[in-house]
PyMOL Python script that loads the backbone (N, CA, C, O; Angstrom):
from pymol import cmd

cmd.read_pdbstr("""\
ATOM      1  N   MET A   1      87.973 104.964 115.672  1.00  0.00           N
ATOM      2  CA  MET A   1      87.263 104.755 114.423  1.00  0.00           C
ATOM      3  C   MET A   1      88.288 104.291 113.390  1.00  0.00           C
ATOM      4  O   MET A   1      89.337 104.911 113.217  1.00  0.00           O
ATOM      5  N   ASN A   2      87.968 103.185 112.705  1.00  0.00           N
ATOM      6  CA  ASN A   2      88.894 102.682 111.711  1.00  0.00           C
ATOM      7  C   ASN A   2      88.518 103.159 110.315  1.00  0.00           C
ATOM      8  O   ASN A   2      87.507 103.839 110.135  1.00  0.00           O
ATOM      9  N   LEU A   3      89.325 102.804 109.341  1.00  0.00           N
ATOM     10  CA  LEU A   3      89.140 103.297 107.986  1.00  0.00           C
ATOM     11  C   LEU A   3      87.840 102.802 107.370  1.00  0.00           C
ATOM     12  O   LEU A   3      87.166 103.563 106.675  1.00  0.00           O
ATOM     13  N   SER A   4      87.473 101.553 107.605  1.00  0.00           N
ATOM     14  CA  SER A   4      86.226 101.035 107.010  1.00  0.00           C
ATOM     15  C   SER A   4      85.009 101.752 107.570  1.00  0.00           C
ATOM     16  O   SER A   4      84.048 101.994 106.840  1.00  0.00           O
ATOM     17  N   GLU A   5      85.032 102.096 108.849  1.00  0.00           N
ATOM     18  CA  GLU A   5      83.929 102.861 109.456  1.00  0.00           C
ATOM     19  C   GLU A   5      83.851 104.261 108.849  1.00  0.00           C
ATOM     20  O   GLU A   5      82.762 104.757 108.560  1.00  0.00           O
ATOM     21  N   LEU A   6      85.001 104.890 108.660  1.00  0.00           N
ATOM     22  CA  LEU A   6      85.039 106.215 108.028  1.00  0.00           C
ATOM     23  C   LEU A   6      84.475 106.137 106.604  1.00  0.00           C
ATOM     24  O   LEU A   6      83.723 107.013 106.174  1.00  0.00           O
ATOM     25  N   TRP A   7      84.847 105.084 105.888  1.00  0.00           N
ATOM     26  CA  TRP A   7      84.377 104.946 104.503  1.00  0.00           C
ATOM     27  C   TRP A   7      82.853 104.774 104.480  1.00  0.00           C
ATOM     28  O   TRP A   7      82.176 105.360 103.636  1.00  0.00           O
ATOM     29  N   ARG A   8      82.319 103.976 105.401  1.00  0.00           N
ATOM     30  CA  ARG A   8      80.868 103.759 105.474  1.00  0.00           C
ATOM     31  C   ARG A   8      80.148 105.082 105.714  1.00  0.00           C
ATOM     32  O   ARG A   8      79.141 105.374 105.069  1.00  0.00           O
ATOM     33  N   LEU A   9      80.669 105.884 106.648  1.00  0.00           N
ATOM     34  CA  LEU A   9      80.081 107.188 106.917  1.00  0.00           C
ATOM     35  C   LEU A   9      80.180 108.126 105.720  1.00  0.00           C
ATOM     36  O   LEU A   9      79.249 108.880 105.437  1.00  0.00           O
ATOM     37  N   TYR A  10      81.305 108.078 105.020  1.00  0.00           N
ATOM     38  CA  TYR A  10      81.483 108.884 103.813  1.00  0.00           C
ATOM     39  C   TYR A  10      80.454 108.509 102.752  1.00  0.00           C
ATOM     40  O   TYR A  10      79.830 109.378 102.142  1.00  0.00           O
ATOM     41  N   GLU A  11      80.281 107.184 102.537  1.00  0.00           N
ATOM     42  CA  GLU A  11      79.302 106.717 101.558  1.00  0.00           C
ATOM     43  C   GLU A  11      77.893 107.180 101.920  1.00  0.00           C
ATOM     44  O   GLU A  11      77.155 107.659 101.059  1.00  0.00           O
ATOM     45  N   GLU A  12      77.525 107.040 103.174  1.00  0.00           N
ATOM     46  CA  GLU A  12      76.209 107.487 103.609  1.00  0.00           C
ATOM     47  C   GLU A  12      76.018 108.981 103.335  1.00  0.00           C
ATOM     48  O   GLU A  12      74.970 109.398 102.842  1.00  0.00           O
ATOM     49  N   ASP A  13      77.029 109.776 103.655  1.00  0.00           N
ATOM     50  CA  ASP A  13      76.970 111.218 103.440  1.00  0.00           C
ATOM     51  C   ASP A  13      76.799 111.545 101.963  1.00  0.00           C
ATOM     52  O   ASP A  13      75.999 112.411 101.608  1.00  0.00           O
ATOM     53  N   LYS A  14      77.539 110.864 101.105  1.00  0.00           N
ATOM     54  CA  LYS A  14      77.463 111.137  99.666  1.00  0.00           C
ATOM     55  C   LYS A  14      76.114 110.702  99.101  1.00  0.00           C
ATOM     56  O   LYS A  14      75.590 111.350  98.195  1.00  0.00           O
ATOM     57  N   ARG A  15      75.550 109.624  99.617  1.00  0.00           N
ATOM     58  CA  ARG A  15      74.214 109.200  99.181  1.00  0.00           C
ATOM     59  C   ARG A  15      73.174 110.248  99.557  1.00  0.00           C
ATOM     60  O   ARG A  15      72.287 110.570  98.767  1.00  0.00           O
ATOM     61  N   ILE A  16      73.292 110.774 100.771  1.00  0.00           N
ATOM     62  CA  ILE A  16      72.371 111.816 101.230  1.00  0.00           C
ATOM     63  C   ILE A  16      72.494 113.041 100.344  1.00  0.00           C
ATOM     64  O   ILE A  16      71.498 113.700 100.047  1.00  0.00           O
ATOM     65  N   GLN A  17      73.729 113.353  99.915  1.00  0.00           N
ATOM     66  CA  GLN A  17      73.965 114.510  99.049  1.00  0.00           C
ATOM     67  C   GLN A  17      73.486 114.278  97.619  1.00  0.00           C
ATOM     68  O   GLN A  17      73.462 115.203  96.806  1.00  0.00           O
ATOM     69  N   GLY A  18      73.102 113.030  97.317  1.00  0.00           N
ATOM     70  CA  GLY A  18      72.568 112.752  95.993  1.00  0.00           C
ATOM     71  C   GLY A  18      73.550 112.199  94.982  1.00  0.00           C
ATOM     72  O   GLY A  18      73.238 112.142  93.792  1.00  0.00           O
ATOM     73  N   PHE A  19      74.733 111.788  95.424  1.00  0.00           N
ATOM     74  CA  PHE A  19      75.705 111.196  94.506  1.00  0.00           C
ATOM     75  C   PHE A  19      75.188 109.843  94.041  1.00  0.00           C
ATOM     76  O   PHE A  19      74.541 109.125  94.804  1.00  0.00           O
ATOM     77  N   SER A  20      75.468 109.498  92.808  1.00  0.00           N
ATOM     78  CA  SER A  20      75.016 108.207  92.263  1.00  0.00           C
ATOM     79  C   SER A  20      75.867 107.076  92.825  1.00  0.00           C
ATOM     80  O   SER A  20      76.989 107.286  93.285  1.00  0.00           O
ATOM     81  N   SER A  21      75.303 105.870  92.775  1.00  0.00           N
ATOM     82  CA  SER A  21      76.066 104.719  93.265  1.00  0.00           C
ATOM     83  C   SER A  21      77.293 104.468  92.395  1.00  0.00           C
ATOM     84  O   SER A  21      78.311 103.984  92.888  1.00  0.00           O
ATOM     85  N   ALA A  22      77.205 104.795  91.095  1.00  0.00           N
ATOM     86  CA  ALA A  22      78.364 104.640  90.209  1.00  0.00           C
ATOM     87  C   ALA A  22      79.501 105.567  90.630  1.00  0.00           C
ATOM     88  O   ALA A  22      80.665 105.165  90.625  1.00  0.00           O
ATOM     89  N   THR A  23      79.170 106.798  90.992  1.00  0.00           N
ATOM     90  CA  THR A  23      80.185 107.751  91.442  1.00  0.00           C
ATOM     91  C   THR A  23      80.828 107.255  92.738  1.00  0.00           C
ATOM     92  O   THR A  23      82.043 107.351  92.913  1.00  0.00           O
ATOM     93  N   ILE A  24      80.026 106.739  93.619  1.00  0.00           N
ATOM     94  CA  ILE A  24      80.545 106.237  94.889  1.00  0.00           C
ATOM     95  C   ILE A  24      81.451 105.022  94.657  1.00  0.00           C
ATOM     96  O   ILE A  24      82.488 104.888  95.306  1.00  0.00           O
ATOM     97  N   ARG A  25      81.059 104.135  93.729  1.00  0.00           N
ATOM     98  CA  ARG A  25      81.901 102.975  93.396  1.00  0.00           C
ATOM     99  C   ARG A  25      83.233 103.436  92.791  1.00  0.00           C
ATOM    100  O   ARG A  25      84.288 102.905  93.138  1.00  0.00           O
ATOM    101  N   ARG A  26      83.185 104.417  91.893  1.00  0.00           N
ATOM    102  CA  ARG A  26      84.443 104.920  91.303  1.00  0.00           C
ATOM    103  C   ARG A  26      85.335 105.535  92.378  1.00  0.00           C
ATOM    104  O   ARG A  26      86.553 105.359  92.354  1.00  0.00           O
ATOM    105  N   THR A  27      84.743 106.240  93.299  1.00  0.00           N
ATOM    106  CA  THR A  27      85.514 106.849  94.385  1.00  0.00           C
ATOM    107  C   THR A  27      86.123 105.756  95.260  1.00  0.00           C
ATOM    108  O   THR A  27      87.268 105.875  95.696  1.00  0.00           O
ATOM    109  N   ARG A  28      85.364 104.696  95.518  1.00  0.00           N
ATOM    110  CA  ARG A  28      85.891 103.578  96.310  1.00  0.00           C
ATOM    111  C   ARG A  28      87.061 102.913  95.591  1.00  0.00           C
ATOM    112  O   ARG A  28      88.069 102.581  96.215  1.00  0.00           O
ATOM    113  N   LEU A  29      86.928 102.719  94.281  1.00  0.00           N
ATOM    114  CA  LEU A  29      88.011 102.139  93.483  1.00  0.00           C
ATOM    115  C   LEU A  29      89.247 103.038  93.522  1.00  0.00           C
ATOM    116  O   LEU A  29      90.361 102.558  93.733  1.00  0.00           O
ATOM    117  N   TRP A  30      89.051 104.330  93.319  1.00  0.00           N
ATOM    118  CA  TRP A  30      90.170 105.273  93.374  1.00  0.00           C
ATOM    119  C   TRP A  30      90.849 105.218  94.739  1.00  0.00           C
ATOM    120  O   TRP A  30      92.076 105.223  94.836  1.00  0.00           O
ATOM    121  N   SER A  31      90.037 105.164  95.791  1.00  0.00           N
ATOM    122  CA  SER A  31      90.579 105.097  97.144  1.00  0.00           C
ATOM    123  C   SER A  31      91.391 103.827  97.344  1.00  0.00           C
ATOM    124  O   SER A  31      92.465 103.861  97.946  1.00  0.00           O
ATOM    125  N   SER A  32      90.885 102.713  96.844  1.00  0.00           N
ATOM    126  CA  SER A  32      91.613 101.445  96.959  1.00  0.00           C
ATOM    127  C   SER A  32      92.945 101.496  96.230  1.00  0.00           C
ATOM    128  O   SER A  32      93.955 100.996  96.725  1.00  0.00           O
ATOM    129  N   GLU A  33      92.940 102.109  95.040  1.00  0.00           N
ATOM    130  CA  GLU A  33      94.189 102.221  94.284  1.00  0.00           C
ATOM    131  C   GLU A  33      95.195 103.088  95.044  1.00  0.00           C
ATOM    132  O   GLU A  33      96.382 102.763  95.085  1.00  0.00           O
ATOM    133  N   LYS A  34      94.738 104.174  95.636  1.00  0.00           N
ATOM    134  CA  LYS A  34      95.633 105.055  96.387  1.00  0.00           C
ATOM    135  C   LYS A  34      96.199 104.351  97.599  1.00  0.00           C
ATOM    136  O   LYS A  34      97.378 104.501  97.919  1.00  0.00           O
ATOM    137  N   LYS A  35      95.344 103.567  98.289  1.00  0.00           N
ATOM    138  CA  LYS A  35      95.827 102.810  99.444  1.00  0.00           C
ATOM    139  C   LYS A  35      96.889 101.809  99.013  1.00  0.00           C
ATOM    140  O   LYS A  35      97.895 101.632  99.700  1.00  0.00           O
ATOM    141  N   TYR A  36      96.664 101.143  97.859  1.00  0.00           N
ATOM    142  CA  TYR A  36      97.625 100.172  97.337  1.00  0.00           C
ATOM    143  C   TYR A  36      98.933 100.872  96.991  1.00  0.00           C
ATOM    144  O   TYR A  36     100.006 100.399  97.366  1.00  0.00           O
ATOM    145  N   GLU A  37      98.856 101.991  96.281  1.00  0.00           N
ATOM    146  CA  GLU A  37     100.067 102.758  95.927  1.00  0.00           C
ATOM    147  C   GLU A  37     100.821 103.196  97.180  1.00  0.00           C
ATOM    148  O   GLU A  37     102.048 103.118  97.229  1.00  0.00           O
ATOM    149  N   THR A  38     100.096 103.650  98.177  1.00  0.00           N
ATOM    150  CA  THR A  38     100.711 104.099  99.420  1.00  0.00           C
ATOM    151  C   THR A  38     101.427 102.939 100.121  1.00  0.00           C
ATOM    152  O   THR A  38     102.529 103.100 100.644  1.00  0.00           O
ATOM    153  N   ASN A  39     100.782 101.773 100.120  1.00  0.00           N
ATOM    154  CA  ASN A  39     101.410 100.602 100.728  1.00  0.00           C
ATOM    155  C   ASN A  39     102.667 100.213  99.987  1.00  0.00           C
ATOM    156  O   ASN A  39     103.660  99.843 100.614  1.00  0.00           O
ATOM    157  N   ILE A  40     102.651 100.287  98.654  1.00  0.00           N
ATOM    158  CA  ILE A  40     103.838  99.960  97.875  1.00  0.00           C
ATOM    159  C   ILE A  40     104.960 100.937  98.197  1.00  0.00           C
ATOM    160  O   ILE A  40     106.110 100.525  98.348  1.00  0.00           O
ATOM    161  N   ILE A  41     104.645 102.219  98.305  1.00  0.00           N
ATOM    162  CA  ILE A  41     105.655 103.226  98.642  1.00  0.00           C
ATOM    163  C   ILE A  41     106.220 102.954 100.032  1.00  0.00           C
ATOM    164  O   ILE A  41     107.427 103.067 100.242  1.00  0.00           O
ATOM    165  N   CYS A  42     105.355 102.597 100.984  1.00  0.00           N
ATOM    166  CA  CYS A  42     105.819 102.298 102.343  1.00  0.00           C
ATOM    167  C   CYS A  42     106.741 101.083 102.345  1.00  0.00           C
ATOM    168  O   CYS A  42     107.768 101.078 103.024  1.00  0.00           O
ATOM    169  N   ILE A  43     106.367 100.042 101.575  1.00  0.00           N
ATOM    170  CA  ILE A  43     107.197  98.837 101.512  1.00  0.00           C
ATOM    171  C   ILE A  43     108.547  99.173 100.882  1.00  0.00           C
ATOM    172  O   ILE A  43     109.590  98.744 101.376  1.00  0.00           O
ATOM    173  N   ARG A  44     108.527  99.942  99.790  1.00  0.00           N
ATOM    174  CA  ARG A  44     109.780 100.324  99.142  1.00  0.00           C
ATOM    175  C   ARG A  44     110.649 101.144 100.087  1.00  0.00           C
ATOM    176  O   ARG A  44     111.863 100.948 100.138  1.00  0.00           O
ATOM    177  N   THR A  45     110.046 102.048 100.825  1.00  0.00           N
ATOM    178  CA  THR A  45     110.800 102.871 101.763  1.00  0.00           C
ATOM    179  C   THR A  45     111.444 102.012 102.841  1.00  0.00           C
ATOM    180  O   THR A  45     112.606 102.215 103.193  1.00  0.00           O
ATOM    181  N   GLU A  46     110.684 101.048 103.365  1.00  0.00           N
ATOM    182  CA  GLU A  46     111.233 100.160 104.387  1.00  0.00           C
ATOM    183  C   GLU A  46     112.351  99.284 103.828  1.00  0.00           C
ATOM    184  O   GLU A  46     113.360  99.068 104.499  1.00  0.00           O
ATOM    185  N   LEU A  47     112.181  98.775 102.599  1.00  0.00           N
ATOM    186  CA  LEU A  47     113.227  97.962 101.986  1.00  0.00           C
ATOM    187  C   LEU A  47     114.492  98.782 101.776  1.00  0.00           C
ATOM    188  O   LEU A  47     115.597  98.310 102.045  1.00  0.00           O
ATOM    189  N   LEU A  48     114.328 100.013 101.296  1.00  0.00           N
ATOM    190  CA  LEU A  48     115.487 100.877 101.079  1.00  0.00           C
ATOM    191  C   LEU A  48     116.181 101.197 102.400  1.00  0.00           C
ATOM    192  O   LEU A  48     117.409 101.195 102.485  1.00  0.00           O
ATOM    193  N   ARG A  49     115.379 101.470 103.427  1.00  0.00           N
ATOM    194  CA  ARG A  49     115.956 101.753 104.750  1.00  0.00           C
ATOM    195  C   ARG A  49     116.741 100.540 105.255  1.00  0.00           C
ATOM    196  O   ARG A  49     117.840 100.678 105.791  1.00  0.00           O
ATOM    197  N   GLY A  50     116.164  99.358 105.077  1.00  0.00           N
ATOM    198  CA  GLY A  50     116.868  98.135 105.497  1.00  0.00           C
ATOM    199  C   GLY A  50     118.129  97.902 104.705  1.00  0.00           C
ATOM    200  O   GLY A  50     119.146  97.488 105.262  1.00  0.00           O
ATOM    201  N   LEU A  51     118.079  98.163 103.415  1.00  0.00           N
ATOM    202  CA  LEU A  51     119.259  98.009 102.560  1.00  0.00           C
ATOM    203  C   LEU A  51     120.356  98.964 102.973  1.00  0.00           C
ATOM    204  O   LEU A  51     121.526  98.585 103.021  1.00  0.00           O
ATOM    205  N   LYS A  52     119.990 100.201 103.271  1.00  0.00           N
ATOM    206  CA  LYS A  52     120.983 101.182 103.733  1.00  0.00           C
ATOM    207  C   LYS A  52     121.649 100.704 105.019  1.00  0.00           C
ATOM    208  O   LYS A  52     122.870 100.773 105.162  1.00  0.00           O
ATOM    209  N   GLU A  53     120.830 100.219 105.954  1.00  0.00           N
ATOM    210  CA  GLU A  53     121.376  99.765 107.237  1.00  0.00           C
ATOM    211  C   GLU A  53     122.287  98.547 107.044  1.00  0.00           C
ATOM    212  O   GLU A  53     123.277  98.385 107.757  1.00  0.00           O
ATOM    213  N   THR A  54     121.944  97.696 106.076  1.00  0.00           N
ATOM    214  CA  THR A  54     122.755  96.507 105.821  1.00  0.00           C
ATOM    215  C   THR A  54     124.077  96.867 105.171  1.00  0.00           C
ATOM    216  O   THR A  54     125.114  96.294 105.504  1.00  0.00           O
ATOM    217  N   LEU A  55     124.046  97.819 104.241  1.00  0.00           N
ATOM    218  CA  LEU A  55     125.246  98.165 103.489  1.00  0.00           C
ATOM    219  C   LEU A  55     126.123  99.199 104.160  1.00  0.00           C
ATOM    220  O   LEU A  55     127.294  99.325 103.803  1.00  0.00           O
ATOM    221  N   ARG A  56     125.606  99.937 105.109  1.00  0.00           N
ATOM    222  CA  ARG A  56     126.369 100.987 105.758  1.00  0.00           C
ATOM    223  C   ARG A  56     127.696 100.490 106.345  1.00  0.00           C
ATOM    224  O   ARG A  56     128.723 101.135 106.136  1.00  0.00           O
ATOM    225  N   PRO A  57     127.708  99.367 107.070  1.00  0.00           N
ATOM    226  CA  PRO A  57     129.013  98.901 107.589  1.00  0.00           C
ATOM    227  C   PRO A  57     130.029  98.608 106.488  1.00  0.00           C
ATOM    228  O   PRO A  57     131.222  98.850 106.669  1.00  0.00           O
ATOM    229  N   THR A  58     129.569  98.091 105.350  1.00  0.00           N
ATOM    230  CA  THR A  58     130.476  97.808 104.229  1.00  0.00           C
ATOM    231  C   THR A  58     131.089  99.078 103.695  1.00  0.00           C
ATOM    232  O   THR A  58     132.298  99.147 103.476  1.00  0.00           O
ATOM    233  N   PHE A  59     130.253 100.092 103.484  1.00  0.00           N
ATOM    234  CA  PHE A  59     130.764 101.368 102.981  1.00  0.00           C
ATOM    235  C   PHE A  59     131.679 102.025 104.004  1.00  0.00           C
ATOM    236  O   PHE A  59     132.714 102.588 103.645  1.00  0.00           O
ATOM    237  N   THR A  60     131.306 101.958 105.260  1.00  0.00           N
ATOM    238  CA  THR A  60     132.143 102.552 106.303  1.00  0.00           C
ATOM    239  C   THR A  60     133.509 101.870 106.337  1.00  0.00           C
ATOM    240  O   THR A  60     134.536 102.544 106.417  1.00  0.00           O
ATOM    241  N   PHE A  61     133.527 100.534 106.278  1.00  0.00           N
ATOM    242  CA  PHE A  61     134.785  99.784 106.255  1.00  0.00           C
ATOM    243  C   PHE A  61     135.632 100.183 105.060  1.00  0.00           C
ATOM    244  O   PHE A  61     136.838 100.395 105.188  1.00  0.00           O
ATOM    245  N   THR A  62     135.003 100.284 103.901  1.00  0.00           N
ATOM    246  CA  THR A  62     135.725 100.633 102.679  1.00  0.00           C
ATOM    247  C   THR A  62     136.332 102.028 102.752  1.00  0.00           C
ATOM    248  O   THR A  62     137.472 102.234 102.335  1.00  0.00           O
ATOM    249  N   ILE A  63     135.592 102.964 103.269  1.00  0.00           N
ATOM    250  CA  ILE A  63     136.070 104.335 103.364  1.00  0.00           C
ATOM    251  C   ILE A  63     137.160 104.477 104.410  1.00  0.00           C
ATOM    252  O   ILE A  63     138.179 105.118 104.152  1.00  0.00           O
ATOM    253  N   THR A  64     136.967 103.887 105.594  1.00  0.00           N
ATOM    254  CA  THR A  64     137.946 104.026 106.663  1.00  0.00           C
ATOM    255  C   THR A  64     139.225 103.286 106.372  1.00  0.00           C
ATOM    256  O   THR A  64     140.271 103.661 106.902  1.00  0.00           O
ATOM    257  N   ASN A  65     139.195 102.252 105.555  1.00  0.00           N
ATOM    258  CA  ASN A  65     140.412 101.517 105.211  1.00  0.00           C
ATOM    259  C   ASN A  65     141.024 101.964 103.887  1.00  0.00           C
ATOM    260  O   ASN A  65     141.934 101.319 103.366  1.00  0.00           O
ATOM    261  N   ASP A  66     140.519 103.076 103.344  1.00  0.00           N
ATOM    262  CA  ASP A  66     141.032 103.662 102.113  1.00  0.00           C
ATOM    263  C   ASP A  66     141.158 102.643 101.006  1.00  0.00           C
ATOM    264  O   ASP A  66     142.194 102.543 100.348  1.00  0.00           O
ATOM    265  N   TYR A  67     140.079 101.875 100.805  1.00  0.00           N
ATOM    266  CA  TYR A  67     140.061 100.857  99.762  1.00  0.00           C
ATOM    267  C   TYR A  67     139.954 101.509  98.402  1.00  0.00           C
ATOM    268  O   TYR A  67     139.086 102.353  98.174  1.00  0.00           O
ATOM    269  N   LYS A  68     140.839 101.117  97.495  1.00  0.00           N
ATOM    270  CA  LYS A  68     140.805 101.630  96.139  1.00  0.00           C
ATOM    271  C   LYS A  68     140.838 100.464  95.174  1.00  0.00           C
ATOM    272  O   LYS A  68     141.634  99.535  95.314  1.00  0.00           O
ATOM    273  N   GLN A  69     139.946 100.533  94.184  1.00  0.00           N
ATOM    274  CA  GLN A  69     139.919  99.482  93.178  1.00  0.00           C
ATOM    275  C   GLN A  69     140.782  99.920  92.025  1.00  0.00           C
ATOM    276  O   GLN A  69     140.731 101.077  91.609  1.00  0.00           O
ATOM    277  N   ASN A  70     141.590  98.990  91.494  1.00  0.00           N
ATOM    278  CA  ASN A  70     142.484  99.313  90.368  1.00  0.00           C
ATOM    279  C   ASN A  70     141.764  99.257  89.071  1.00  0.00           C
ATOM    280  O   ASN A  70     142.361  99.501  88.022  1.00  0.00           O
TER     281      ASN A  70
END
""", "prot")
cmd.dss("prot")
cmd.show_as("cartoon", "prot")
cmd.util.cbc("prot")
cmd.orient("prot")
């Protein structure tokens, strides 16, 4: 079951419970915003992880060769 199928079932359940269509739309909007924020966090995490992996050899070289800046 994918996320859109779960959302459809959730909407049906909330309609049966008597929630207004406006409330369901607001919940859908909130859910979309949270998914967007989560994706941004995941992208940032992956970029940071990639940056660490890229820079690690440079830092390792600097530390092992006792590089000092004047």
